[in-house]
C-alpha positions in Angstrom: 40.7 32.2 36.8 37.8 33.7 34.9 37.8 37.3 33.8 34.9 39.5 35.1 31.8 38.6 33.1 30.5 41.3 30.8 27.6 43.4 31.9 24.3 41.9 30.7 22.1 44.4 28.8 18.9 44.5 26.8 17.8 46.8 24.0 14.2 48.0 24.0 12.8 49.0 20.7 11.2 52.5 20.8 7.9 52.8 18.9 5.9 55.8 17.7 5.1 56.8 21.3 8.7 57.8 21.9 11.3 57.1 24.5 9.3 58.1 27.6 6.3 55.9 26.5 8.7 53.0 25.9 10.2 53.4 29.4 6.8 53.5 31.0 5.7 50.4 29.1 8.9 48.5 30.0 8.5 49.4 33.7 4.8 48.4 33.7 5.6 45.0 32.1 8.5 44.4 34.6 6.2 45.0 37.6 3.7 42.4 36.3 6.1 39.6 37.1 8.5 41.2 39.6 7.6 43.3 42.7 10.9 45.1 42.8 12.9 45.2 39.5 16.5 46.4 39.9 17.9 48.4 36.9 21.4 49.9 37.0 20.5 52.5 34.4 18.9 53.1 31.0 20.6 54.8 28.1 19.0 56.2 25.0 21.1 54.9 22.0 21.9 57.1 19.0 19.4 55.2 16.8 16.7 56.0 19.3 16.3 52.7 21.2 16.9 52.2 24.9 19.7 50.2 26.4 18.7 48.6 29.8 21.1 47.1 32.3 19.6 44.8 34.9 21.4 44.5 38.3 20.1 41.1 39.6 19.3 37.7 38.2 15.5 38.2 38.8 15.4 41.3 36.7 17.5 39.7 34.0 15.1 36.7 33.9 12.1 39.0 33.7 13.6 40.8 30.7 14.5 37.5 29.1 10.9 36.3 29.5 9.7 39.5 27.8 12.0 38.7 24.9 10.7 35.1 24.7 7.1 36.5 24.7 7.9 38.5 21.6 7.9 41.9 23.2 10.1 44.7 21.8 13.0 43.6 24.0 16.2 41.7 23.0 19.3 40.7 24.9 22.4 42.6 23.7 25.1 40.2 22.9 28.5 40.7 24.5 30.9 42.9 22.6 33.9 41.2 21.1 37.3 42.5 22.3 39.4 44.5 19.8 43.1 44.4 19.1 45.5 46.7 17.3 48.2 45.0 15.1 51.1 47.3 14.3 53.3 47.4 11.3 51.3 45.2 9.0 52.5 45.2 5.4 50.3 47.6 3.4 50.2 45.0 0.6 48.3 42.5 2.8 44.7 42.6 1.9 41.9 42.8 4.5 40.4 39.4 3.7 43.8 37.7 4.1 44.7 38.9 7.5 42.9 36.2 9.5 44.2 33.4 7.2 47.8 34.6 7.5 47.5 35.0 11.2 46.4 31.4 11.6 48.8 29.9 9.1 52.0 31.8 10.1 51.4 31.4 13.9 50.2 27.8 14.4 51.6 27.8 17.9 48.8 30.2 19.0 46.1 27.8 17.9 43.9 30.5 16.4 41.4 29.9 13.6 41.2 32.4 10.8 37.4 32.9 11.4 38.1 34.2 15.0 39.7 37.4 13.6 37.5 40.1 11.9 39.5 43.1 10.4 37.6 46.3 10.9 39.6 49.3 9.8 43.2 50.7 9.3 44.9 53.3 11.4 48.4 54.7 11.6 50.7 56.0 8.8 49.0 57.3 5.7 52.1 56.5 3.6 54.9 54.0 3.8 55.1 50.2 3.6 53.1 49.4 6.7 49.7 50.2 8.4 48.0 49.4 11.7 45.0 47.1 11.6 42.1 47.2 14.2 40.4 43.8 14.4 37.6 42.3 16.5 38.6 38.9 17.8 37.0 36.0 19.6 37.6 36.1 23.4 39.9 33.0 23.4 41.9 34.5 20.5 42.2 37.8 22.4 43.9 36.0 25.3 46.4 34.4 23.0 47.6 37.4 21.0 47.4 40.5 23.2 50.9 41.6 24.3 52.6 39.3 21.9 54.2 39.6 18.5 52.8 37.7 15.5 54.1 37.0 12.0 52.1 38.5 9.1 53.6 38.2 5.6 57.2 39.4 6.0 56.7 41.4 9.2 56.7 40.6 12.9 53.8 42.7 14.3 53.2 43.8 17.8 49.6 43.2 19.1 48.0 45.4 21.8 44.4 45.8 23.1 42.4 48.5 21.2 40.1 50.2 23.7 39.2 53.3 21.8 35.5 53.9 21.0 33.9 54.8 17.7 33.0 58.5 17.3 30.5 59.7 14.6 32.0 62.5 12.5 28.5 63.8 11.7 26.9 64.3 15.2 30.2 63.8 17.1 28.6 61.3 19.5 30.2 58.1 20.6 29.0 54.5 19.8 28.1 54.6 16.2 29.7 55.4 12.8 28.8 58.2 10.4 27.0 55.8 8.1 24.6 54.8 10.9 24.0 58.4 12.3 20.3 59.3 12.8 21.1 63.1 12.9 19.8 65.2 10.0 22.5 67.9 10.3 26.3 68.0 10.8 27.7 69.1 14.2 31.1 70.7 14.0 33.9 68.8 15.7 35.7 72.0 16.4 33.2 74.5 17.7 30.2 72.2 18.4 27.8 74.3 16.4 25.2 72.6 14.3 25.1 73.1 10.5 28.7 72.7 9.3 31.7 70.5 9.5 35.1 71.2 11.1 36.8 71.6 7.7 34.4 74.5 7.0 34.5 76.0 10.5 35.3 79.8 10.7 35.3 80.0 14.5 38.4 80.7 16.5 37.1 79.0 19.6 37.0 75.3 20.3 34.2 73.5 22.2 33.5 69.8 22.6 30.1 68.7 21.4 29.9 66.1 24.1 31.3 67.5 27.4 31.2 71.2 26.3 34.8 71.9 27.4 36.9 74.4 25.5 38.5 71.7 23.4 37.7 69.9 20.1 35.3 67.0 20.2 38.1 64.5 19.8 40.1 65.6 22.9 41.4 62.8 25.1 40.0 64.1 28.5 36.4 64.2 27.3 34.2 62.8 30.1 31.7 61.5 27.6 34.4 59.6 25.8 35.7 58.1 29.1 32.2 57.0 30.0 31.7 55.4 26.6 35.0 53.6 26.8 34.2 52.3 30.3 30.7 51.1 29.1 32.2 49.4 26.1 34.7 47.6 28.3 31.9 46.5 30.7 30.0 45.0 27.7 33.1 43.2 26.3 33.7 39.5 26.7 37.5 39.2 27.3 37.3 35.5 27.9 39.5 33.8 30.5 42.6 35.1 32.2 45.2 33.1 34.0 46.7 33.9 37.4 
C-alpha cells in the first residue's frame, strides 16, 4: 500500500515590510478567492521567509494559483528521505559512493543518481566511516534495513532521522553556512556572543527549549518538533504490506 503522503507546504517570501506584513498580505490574497481558507500553521524559517501548510485541497489550490500568478509564493518540494550507511571504507571517495552502490548491488535495482552523499559521521579515526545520504523514495524502500556491498565492506543501512542544527545560532533546520544570525549563540549556556568552546559558565542551558542542558540534548522539545516536521515533509515512497 502507499505510504502516507508528505505534508504539502508553501514558502512565502518576506519582503521589506517584514513577517507580519507578509502574513496579512497572504491572508488577504487567500480571501479573494476562498471564503474560508484552512491553514494548519505558519512557521517563520531561519532565513526569514514563512512556511505555510494548507489543510484542505481548496486552500492548496488557492496557494498554487498564487504561485502561478507570480506572487511571492512557491510550493515546497517534498524532502528526500535520508539513510545512514555504517562501516564504509574511509578510502571510498564521496563521488564514488552512488556508483559503487549501484554496481555492487545490482539486485537492488538502484541507479547511482538516486543516492546523494551528504556528510560523514561516526569514528574520527580507523578504516571506516558512516555516510549520511539523501536518496530517492524508491531507493529508500530498497535499502533501509538491509546490508549493501561497498568496496570491500558489507555495510548496514538504516534510516537517518536526525535534523540539522546550526552551530552558530543553535536552531534546527539549517547549516551554519546558511545562518542569518549576526552573532554566535553558545551551545552550552545559550548566551549570545561566544561559542561553546570559549564558554566560562558552569551552568548549561538549551538555546531552544531553555532546559538546564546543552543545546544538543536528546530530549529537547524543539528538536523533537523539528524531527517530526521533517518526517511529515518527507516522501518515503511506497511501502508493502
